[in-house]
C-alpha positions in Angstrom: 23.4 -196.8 44.9 27.4 -197.1 44.8 28.5 -194.7 47.4 32.0 -193.8 47.6 33.1 -193.3 51.2 36.9 -192.2 52.2 38.3 -194.5 54.6 41.9 -195.3 56.5 41.5 -199.2 56.3 39.5 -201.5 54.5 36.4 -202.0 56.7 33.1 -200.9 57.2 33.5 -201.0 60.7 36.1 -197.9 60.9 35.0 -194.6 61.2 34.8 -192.4 57.9 38.3 -190.6 56.8 38.6 -187.1 58.0 40.0 -186.1 54.6 38.6 -186.6 51.1 41.3 -186.4 49.3 43.6 -188.0 51.4 42.3 -191.0 52.7 43.8 -193.8 52.0 40.7 -195.8 50.7 37.5 -195.5 49.3 34.7 -197.9 50.3 32.8 -198.0 47.7 29.3 -199.8 49.4 26.1 -200.8 48.1 23.7 -199.2 50.0 20.7 -202.3 49.6 23.2 -205.3 50.8 26.1 -203.2 51.9 28.8 -205.4 49.9 31.9 -203.0 48.7 34.9 -202.7 47.7 38.3 -200.8 48.4 39.6 -198.7 45.9 42.9 -197.2 46.2 43.8 -193.4 46.6 46.3 -192.8 44.5 46.4 -188.8 46.1 46.8 -189.5 49.1 50.9 -188.8 48.4 50.0 -186.3 46.2 52.2 -183.2 46.5 48.9 -180.9 45.0 45.7 -181.4 43.6 45.3 -184.1 45.9 41.1 -183.1 45.9 40.9 -183.6 41.6 43.2 -186.8 41.6 40.9 -188.3 44.1 37.3 -187.3 42.8 38.5 -189.0 39.2 38.9 -191.8 40.9 35.0 -191.9 42.7 34.1 -191.0 38.7 35.8 -193.8 37.8 34.8 -196.6 40.0 31.0 -195.5 39.2 29.9 -194.3 42.3 26.5 -192.7 42.2 27.1 -190.5 45.6 29.7 -190.1 48.3 29.6 -189.3 51.9 32.7 -187.0 53.4 33.0 -184.4 56.4 34.3 -182.0 53.7 34.9 -181.1 50.2 36.9 -178.6 47.8 35.8 -177.3 45.1 37.6 -178.1 42.3 37.0 -181.8 43.3 33.0 -181.0 44.0 32.8 -179.8 40.8 34.7 -182.6 39.0 32.1 -185.1 41.1 29.3 -182.5 40.5 29.9 -182.5 36.4 29.7 -186.6 36.9 26.4 -186.5 38.3 27.7 -187.7 42.1 25.6 -186.8 45.0 27.2 -185.7 47.6 26.4 -186.5 51.3 27.9 -184.4 54.8 29.3 -187.7 56.8 28.5 -187.6 60.6 30.4 -189.4 63.1 30.5 -193.1 63.3 31.7 -196.1 60.8 31.5 -196.3 57.3 28.8 -198.6 57.4 26.4 -196.5 59.7 26.3 -193.4 57.2 25.9 -195.9 54.4 22.9 -197.0 56.8 21.9 -193.3 57.3 22.3 -192.6 53.6 19.6 -195.2 52.2 17.3 -193.8 55.0 17.3 -190.7 53.8 19.2 -189.3 57.2 22.5 -187.3 55.9 22.6 -184.2 55.0 23.7 -183.0 51.4 27.0 -181.6 51.8 26.5 -177.9 50.7 29.6 -175.9 52.5 32.0 -176.7 49.8 35.4 -174.6 50.6 37.1 -172.9 48.4 40.8 -174.3 49.2 41.8 -172.0 52.6 40.2 -173.7 55.5 39.8 -171.5 57.9 41.2 -168.2 60.4 44.2 -167.8 62.5 43.0 -168.8 66.1 44.1 -165.3 67.4 41.8 -163.6 65.1 38.5 -165.8 66.2 36.8 -165.0 69.7 35.7 -168.6 71.1 31.7 -167.4 71.3 31.9 -167.2 67.6 29.8 -170.1 65.4 32.1 -171.7 63.7 34.2 -175.1 63.4 38.1 -175.2 64.0 40.0 -177.6 64.3 43.0 -178.7 66.2 45.8 -181.3 65.7 47.6 -182.9 68.0 50.0 -184.9 67.2 50.1 -187.8 68.9 51.3 -191.5 70.0 49.0 -193.5 72.1 46.7 -191.1 73.0 49.7 -189.0 74.3 51.6 -185.5 72.5 54.3 -186.8 70.8 57.7 -185.3 71.2 58.5 -185.6 67.0 55.9 -184.1 64.6 57.3 -185.7 61.8 57.1 -189.4 63.2 54.4 -189.3 65.4 51.8 -192.7 64.6 49.1 -190.1 63.4 47.0 -186.5 63.9 44.4 -186.4 66.3 42.0 -184.0 65.2 39.7 -182.2 66.7 36.2 -180.1 65.6 35.8 -177.4 67.9 32.2 -175.4 68.0 32.4 -172.2 70.3 34.2 -173.9 73.4 33.0 -177.0 72.6 34.2 -180.1 71.3 31.4 -181.9 69.0 34.0 -184.4 67.0 37.5 -186.3 67.3 39.3 -188.5 64.8 42.5 -189.9 63.7 44.5 -189.4 60.7 47.0 -192.2 60.0 50.3 -190.2 59.7 51.1 -190.5 55.7 54.9 -190.5 56.3 57.8 -188.0 56.4 58.9 -185.9 53.5 60.1 -182.5 53.5 57.3 -179.9 53.3 54.5 -182.8 53.0 52.7 -182.7 56.2 51.8 -179.4 56.9 50.1 -179.1 53.4 48.7 -182.3 54.1 46.8 -180.6 57.4 46.3 -177.3 56.0 44.0 -179.4 53.2 42.5 -180.8 56.5 41.2 -177.8 57.2 43.3 -177.1 60.1 43.5 -174.5 62.4 45.7 -175.2 65.2 48.5 -177.7 65.3 50.0 -178.6 68.8 53.1 -181.1 69.2 56.0 -181.8 70.8 59.0 -180.7 69.0 58.8 -179.1 65.5 61.2 -178.0 63.0 61.5 -174.8 62.0 60.5 -175.0 58.2 57.5 -177.3 59.0 56.5 -173.9 61.6 57.2 -172.0 58.8 55.4 -173.6 56.9 52.1 -173.5 59.0 52.3 -170.1 59.7 52.5 -168.9 56.0 49.0 -170.6 56.2 48.1 -168.8 59.1 48.0 -172.2 61.2 48.8 -171.6 65.0 52.0 -173.3 65.9 52.0 -175.0 69.9 55.3 -177.1 70.3 56.9 -178.0 73.7 53.3 -179.2 74.6 53.4 -183.2 76.1 50.7 -185.4 78.3 47.3 -186.8 77.6 46.0 -185.5 74.1 43.0 -184.4 75.3 44.2 -182.5 78.7 46.0 -180.4 76.4 43.5 -179.8 73.8 41.1 -178.6 77.3 44.4 -176.7 78.1 44.0 -174.7 74.7 40.4 -173.6 74.8 41.3 -172.8 78.6 43.8 -170.3 77.8 46.6 -172.1 79.5 48.8 -174.4 77.4 51.2 -171.7 76.2 54.1 -172.9 73.3 57.4 -172.2 73.8 57.7 -171.5 70.3 61.3 -173.6 70.5 61.7 -175.4 67.4 64.2 -178.6 66.5 68.0 -177.3 65.0 69.4 -179.9 62.5 72.2 -180.2 64.5 69.9 -181.2 67.5 67.8 -183.6 65.3 69.6 -184.4 61.9 67.5 -186.4 59.7 64.6 -186.1 62.3 62.6 -182.8 62.5 64.2 -180.1 60.7 63.0 -181.1 57.1 59.3 -181.1 58.1 
């Protein structure tokens, strides 16, 4: 069986990509001998409709199944219309997920999101049983001082008060207004960064995503502080006069 899996690099040894529509590649692997080919995801920089475009790429490469953490309704409709099965990824490498799928150890992906990915953090009690995603702008496991120019985003999945998963998504590139949409499509509920432009902060707010700025230090430490309620946002954003060409267009 040919299985397509989103990934950030062309290797079965990397973890499954956090985003179906925005991962740079699909690794199309043979579940029998684990041979594979890497297909470039041309939707990674799309302004909108990335999921549908990515789904069409998967259809075109002849995949019979997809392994992913989540999938939007429109993308799922394209895949299901082509008879492609959807399986829910588990933490681990692409190779490990393909092997588990071959052994019948992966569940079918039945929770298809409709486009709005979560509640604003202030609207939930931490004891509620649903997953919250916290993204931290990261440079070498430290909080990045500049949201738009960080190496990437470390995304923590939190169930109640317990961190149930962690993944890293490379920064796909700095373009006006793009990153807030990118992280929204990843299902992020909270974004933590050192500095952020006013435009980016506004776009996050429009999507019900909580913004924490002024953070610094270890990314693991700041997430723990956030869950404990001790991490406070400075509420400050970069102005174009202070960081012209860096932050204000995010």
